[in-house]
C-alpha positions in Angstrom: 45.1 56.2 168.5 43.3 53.8 170.9 45.9 52.3 173.4 45.0 49.1 175.1 45.7 49.2 178.9 46.6 46.3 181.0 44.5 47.3 183.9 41.4 46.3 181.9 42.3 42.7 182.6 42.2 43.5 186.3 38.8 45.0 185.9 37.6 41.8 184.1 38.7 39.6 187.0 36.9 41.9 189.4 33.7 41.8 187.3 33.6 38.0 187.6 34.5 37.8 191.3 31.4 36.8 193.3 32.9 38.5 196.4 33.8 41.8 194.6 33.5 45.1 196.4 33.0 48.6 194.8 36.3 49.8 193.3 37.9 53.0 194.3 40.4 53.8 191.5 43.2 56.3 192.2 46.3 57.6 190.4 47.8 60.8 189.0 45.9 63.3 186.9 45.6 62.8 183.1 46.6 59.1 183.1 43.2 58.1 181.6 41.2 56.8 184.5 37.8 57.9 183.2 38.6 56.7 179.7 39.6 53.2 180.7 36.6 52.8 182.9 34.3 53.8 180.1 36.1 51.5 177.7 35.6 48.6 180.2 31.9 49.4 180.4 31.6 49.3 176.6 33.5 46.1 176.3 32.1 44.1 179.1 28.6 45.3 180.0 25.3 45.8 178.2 25.0 49.2 179.7 27.2 51.8 181.3 26.0 54.8 183.2 28.4 57.7 184.1 27.7 60.1 187.0 30.1 63.0 187.3 29.7 64.8 190.7 31.7 67.8 189.5 29.7 68.5 186.4 26.4 67.4 187.9 26.3 68.7 191.5 22.5 68.0 191.6 23.4 64.3 191.9 24.5 64.8 195.5 20.9 65.0 196.6 20.3 61.3 195.9 23.0 60.4 198.5 22.0 63.1 201.0 18.4 61.8 201.2 19.1 58.1 201.8 21.8 55.6 202.5 19.7 52.7 201.1 21.3 51.5 197.8 18.0 50.7 196.1 16.6 54.1 196.8 19.8 55.7 195.5 19.6 53.6 192.3 16.0 54.7 191.7 16.9 58.3 191.9 20.0 58.0 189.9 18.0 56.3 187.2 16.3 59.7 186.6 19.6 61.1 185.4 20.5 58.5 182.8 19.0 57.1 179.6 20.3 53.5 180.0 18.7 51.2 182.6 20.6 50.4 185.8 20.3 46.6 186.0 22.4 44.5 188.4 24.9 42.4 186.5 24.3 44.2 183.2 25.1 47.8 184.0 28.5 49.3 185.0 27.9 52.2 187.4 30.6 54.9 187.2 31.0 57.4 190.0 33.4 60.1 188.6 35.0 62.9 190.6 33.6 61.2 193.7 35.7 63.4 196.0 33.1 66.1 195.3 30.4 64.2 197.2 31.4 62.7 200.5 28.0 61.0 200.9 28.6 59.2 197.6 32.0 58.0 198.9 30.4 56.8 202.1 27.6 55.0 200.1 30.1 52.5 198.8 30.0 50.9 202.2 26.3 50.2 201.9 26.5 49.0 198.3 29.2 46.6 199.5 27.1 45.3 202.4 23.5 45.5 201.1 23.7 45.5 197.3 26.9 43.7 196.1 25.1 42.7 192.9 25.8 46.1 191.4 29.1 46.7 189.6 30.5 50.1 190.8 33.8 51.8 189.9 34.5 55.2 191.5 37.3 57.5 190.6 38.4 61.1 191.1 41.0 63.8 190.5 43.6 64.0 193.2 41.4 61.6 195.3 44.0 61.0 198.0 44.7 64.7 198.4 41.0 65.7 198.6 40.2 62.9 201.1 43.0 64.0 203.4 42.4 67.7 203.0 38.7 67.5 203.7 39.1 64.8 206.3 36.7 62.5 204.4 36.2 59.0 205.7 37.0 56.2 203.2 35.0 53.0 203.9 38.1 50.9 204.5 37.4 47.2 204.0 34.3 47.9 202.0 36.0 49.0 198.8 38.7 47.5 196.6 41.4 50.0 196.2 43.0 49.9 192.8 46.1 52.0 191.7 46.4 53.0 188.1 49.7 54.2 186.6 50.7 56.1 183.5 51.1 54.1 180.3 54.1 51.7 180.6 56.5 51.1 177.7 55.1 47.6 177.4 51.6 49.1 176.6 53.2 51.7 174.4 55.1 49.0 172.4 51.9 47.0 171.9 50.4 50.1 170.2 53.4 51.2 168.3 54.9 47.9 167.0 52.6 45.0 167.6 54.9 42.4 165.9 57.8 43.2 168.1 55.5 43.2 171.2 54.1 39.8 170.2 57.6 38.4 169.7 58.7 39.5 173.2 55.5 38.4 174.8 55.7 34.9 173.3 59.2 34.2 174.6 59.4 31.1 176.8 63.1 31.1 177.6 65.8 33.6 178.4 68.5 34.0 175.7 69.9 36.4 173.2 67.4 38.3 171.0 68.0 38.9 167.3 69.7 42.2 166.6 66.7 43.4 164.6 64.5 43.0 167.6 66.9 44.8 169.9 67.1 47.7 167.4 63.4 48.0 167.1 63.0 47.9 170.9 65.6 50.6 171.3 63.9 52.9 168.7 60.5 52.6 170.4 62.0 52.9 173.8 63.6 56.3 172.9 60.3 57.5 171.4 58.5 56.5 174.7 61.0 58.5 176.7 60.1 61.5 174.6 56.3 61.3 175.1 56.1 59.4 178.4 53.1 57.6 179.7 50.3 60.2 179.6 47.9 58.6 177.1 46.9 61.8 175.3 50.6 62.7 174.7 51.5 59.1 173.6 48.6 59.1 171.2 49.8 62.3 169.5 53.2 60.8 169.0 51.8 57.5 167.7 49.5 59.3 165.3 52.6 61.2 164.0 51.4 64.5 165.3 54.9 65.9 165.5 57.2 66.9 168.3 55.7 70.4 168.7 52.3 68.9 169.5 53.9 66.4 171.9 55.7 69.3 173.7 52.5 71.4 173.8 50.5 68.5 175.4 53.2 67.8 178.0 53.4 71.5 178.9 49.6 71.6 179.2 49.7 68.8 181.7 52.5 70.5 183.7 50.4 73.7 183.7 47.4 71.8 184.9 49.5 70.3 187.8 50.6 73.8 188.7 46.9 74.9 188.9 46.2 71.9 191.1 48.7 73.2 193.6 46.6 76.3 194.0 43.3 74.6 194.0 43.9 71.7 196.3 46.8 72.6 198.6 46.9 74.6 201.8 48.1 78.2 201.0 51.2 77.9 203.1 52.2 74.6 201.3 51.8 75.9 197.7 55.3 77.5 197.4 56.9 74.4 199.0 55.1 72.0 196.7 56.1 74.1 193.7 59.7 74.2 194.9 60.0 70.5 195.4 58.3 69.7 192.1 60.7 72.0 190.2 63.7 70.7 192.0 63.3 67.1 190.6 65.5 67.5 187.6 68.3 69.0 189.8 67.9 66.3 192.4 68.1 63.5 189.8 71.0 65.1 188.0 73.3 64.6 191.0 75.6 61.6 190.9 74.1 60.7 194.3 70.4 61.0 193.7 69.5 61.1 197.4 67.0 63.9 197.9 68.6 66.9 199.5 66.4 69.6 201.0 68.9 72.4 200.5 68.6 71.8 196.8 65.0 72.8 197.1 65.7 75.9 199.1 68.9 77.0 200.8 68.5 76.4 204.5 65.4 74.2 204.0 64.6 71.8 206.8 63.0 68.4 206.3 60.2 69.1 208.9 59.1 72.2 206.9 58.8 70.3 203.6 57.4 66.9 204.8 53.8 67.9 204.2 54.6 69.2 200.7 56.3 65.9 199.8 53.3 63.9 201.1 51.0 66.1 199.1 52.9 65.3 195.9 52.8 61.6 196.9 49.1 61.6 197.6 48.6 63.3 194.2 50.5 60.5 192.5 53.0 62.9 191.0 56.1 61.5 192.7 57.4 58.3 194.0 59.6 58.3 197.1 62.1 55.4 197.2 63.7 54.9 200.6 67.1 53.6 201.5 67.4 50.3 203.4 70.0 49.3 205.9 69.9 45.7 204.7 67.8 43.7 202.3 65.6 41.9 204.8 62.0 40.8 204.6 59.8 42.8 204.7 61.7 45.6 203.1 59.6 48.2 205.0 61.1 47.0 208.3 64.6 48.2 207.2 63.7 51.6 205.6 65.7 54.6 206.7 63.1 57.3 206.5 65.6 60.1 206.5 67.3 58.9 203.3 65.3 58.7 200.1 65.2 59.4 196.3 62.3 61.1 194.6 61.2 60.2 191.0 58.5 61.6 188.8 55.4 59.7 188.0 56.2 60.0 184.3 59.4 60.2 182.3 57.8 62.5 179.6 56.8 65.1 182.2 60.2 64.8 183.8 61.9 65.4 180.5 59.8 68.5 179.8 60.3 69.7 183.3 64.0 69.5 182.8 63.9 71.2 179.4 65.6 68.3 177.7 64.8 68.6 173.9 63.3 65.5 172.3 66.2 65.4 169.8 68.6 64.8 172.6 66.7 61.7 173.8 66.3 60.3 170.2 70.0 60.9 169.2 71.9 57.7 170.1 75.2 59.6 170.6 73.9 62.5 172.6 75.5 63.0 176.0 73.4 64.6 178.7 75.6 63.3 181.5 74.0 62.3 184.8 70.4 63.0 183.7 70.6 60.2 181.2 71.0 57.8 184.1 68.1 59.5 186.0 65.8 59.0 183.0 66.8 55.4 182.7 65.9 54.8 186.3 62.7 56.7 186.1 61.5 54.6 183.0 62.5 51.3 184.6 60.6 52.3 187.8 57.5 53.1 185.7 57.7 49.6 184.2 58.1 47.8 187.5 55.5 49.6 189.6 52.4 48.0 188.1 54.0 44.6 188.7 54.8 45.1 192.3 51.2 45.0 193.6 51.4 48.5 195.1 54.7 48.0 196.9 57.3 50.6 196.1 60.9 49.4 195.7 63.7 50.6 198.0 67.4 51.2 197.2 70.6 50.1 198.9 73.8 51.8 199.8 77.0 50.7 201.5 79.0 53.4 203.3 78.7 55.7 200.3 80.9 53.3 198.2 78.2 51.3 196.5 74.6 51.9 195.5 72.0 49.6 193.9 69.3 51.6 192.3 66.3 49.4 193.4 65.7 46.5 195.7 62.4 44.7 195.2 60.5 42.0 197.1 59.3 39.3 194.7 57.5 36.5 196.5 60.1 35.1 198.8 63.1 36.7 197.1 64.7 40.1 197.8 66.2 41.1 194.4 68.7 43.9 193.8 68.1 45.8 190.5 70.8 47.8 188.8 70.0 50.3 186.1 72.5 51.4 183.4 71.6 54.1 180.9 73.4 52.4 178.0 75.7 49.4 177.5 78.4 50.6 179.9 78.1 48.2 182.8 81.2 49.2 184.7 80.9 49.7 188.5 81.1 47.3 191.4 77.8 48.1 193.3 76.0 45.0 192.2 79.1 42.9 192.9 79.4 44.4 196.3 75.8 43.6 197.1 76.2 40.0 195.8 79.3 39.4 197.9 77.6 40.6 201.0 74.1 39.0 200.7 74.3 36.3 197.9 70.8 36.8 196.5 69.4 33.9 194.4 68.7 36.3 191.5 70.0 39.8 190.7 69.0 42.0 187.8 70.8 44.5 185.6 68.9 46.6 183.2 70.9 48.2 180.3 71.0 48.3 176.5 72.7 44.9 176.4 71.1 41.7 175.2 69.0 39.3 177.2 70.8 36.6 179.1 71.0 34.8 182.5 74.4 33.8 183.8 75.4 32.7 187.3 72.5 34.3 189.0 72.6 37.6 187.0 69.7 38.4 184.7 71.0 40.9 182.2 67.9 42.4 180.5 67.3 45.3 178.1 65.7 48.2 180.0 63.0 48.2 177.4 61.9 44.7 178.6 61.5 45.6 182.3 57.7 45.3 181.9 58.1 41.5 181.3 60.0 40.9 184.6 57.2 38.8 185.9 57.7 36.4 182.9 61.5 36.2 183.6 60.9 35.5 187.3 58.5 32.7 186.5 61.1 31.1 184.2 63.8 31.4 186.8 61.6 29.9 189.6 
């Protein structure tokens, strides 16, 4: 099934921007970067030419001979059937990490030939650039981050009528029970497959749970191979250990990342490079504790206290060996991990809306913890996440007493409402938080 991605709207704005720069698209493996670029080319350009530096190593010579964009374009034209015409052709540089000269050429296209539309992408781009000490033409490219499929995108493909109903809302108030039930059903299905487009498509095409599990395991196996291919030999076992510790880390009542969970006696300084590798690969998100909710949040981060989430809830479920039937069963009890899954899915919905800024989390003397704290325009907003409808606990109340935020948010399975500064929102609707914040402005 073809799944519409929101990032294509960002591409369209870039296409029409007279001051655009070449795009450098990055994100985790298998999230559909190449596919969405090609779809954008088909939809918005007369022609689209795709140059893959991994499959066509002979392309490198075009960039090694010259730094002049027009000469490069003339030579590249020999490798494609469609014409390369400024304004009419989308130029795709795929696996650009395999050709440092091509990466550097983006600077000259920006300065000397901005009339061309260029999008470059690559596998583990951040890792490769750092490992090979490649120079990225900072200021001469537009960095874009792509994420796995969000639930909002999944719902648009799985149940368009329900999606349209939610998307058309203009006020905050209780939803009909039938809408809540449909949302919950699709939300559980999404937690089974996660946001890897190939896996989601299998589920949406009714391919069966076995096929979903096989696709997820295939991606996990590919990630394991990436450790060996792209990481320094001494870091491979550490990266492997951290990645496989995620389910255990998140199953703890206190989800703060503990190094001794990775390996008895492990020290933070020995594993910092491995954590950074996984971050650069887009496989994990590191969420730091803050001492107080000040602006900017980054000024109050405590770098020795953090939580680590997976880039994708489907991969996390498979990594934890949680059967799909447990996720789908409304009465199933899988203790602390249910809360971890709820947080991971909400985080996946929020990240594309935060303009590249990761949330933080807040604790108070080990007595209270608010799962996420986000900066939204001039507001610092606490975000509580509950796995189901049980909203007991005083963490959000403690935060409210201490800091009195204009708005606070609680995600759970309860209905949509706003009361005395508290936005209570179904977790499945986290992807529309920008809409709710506009309404509450």
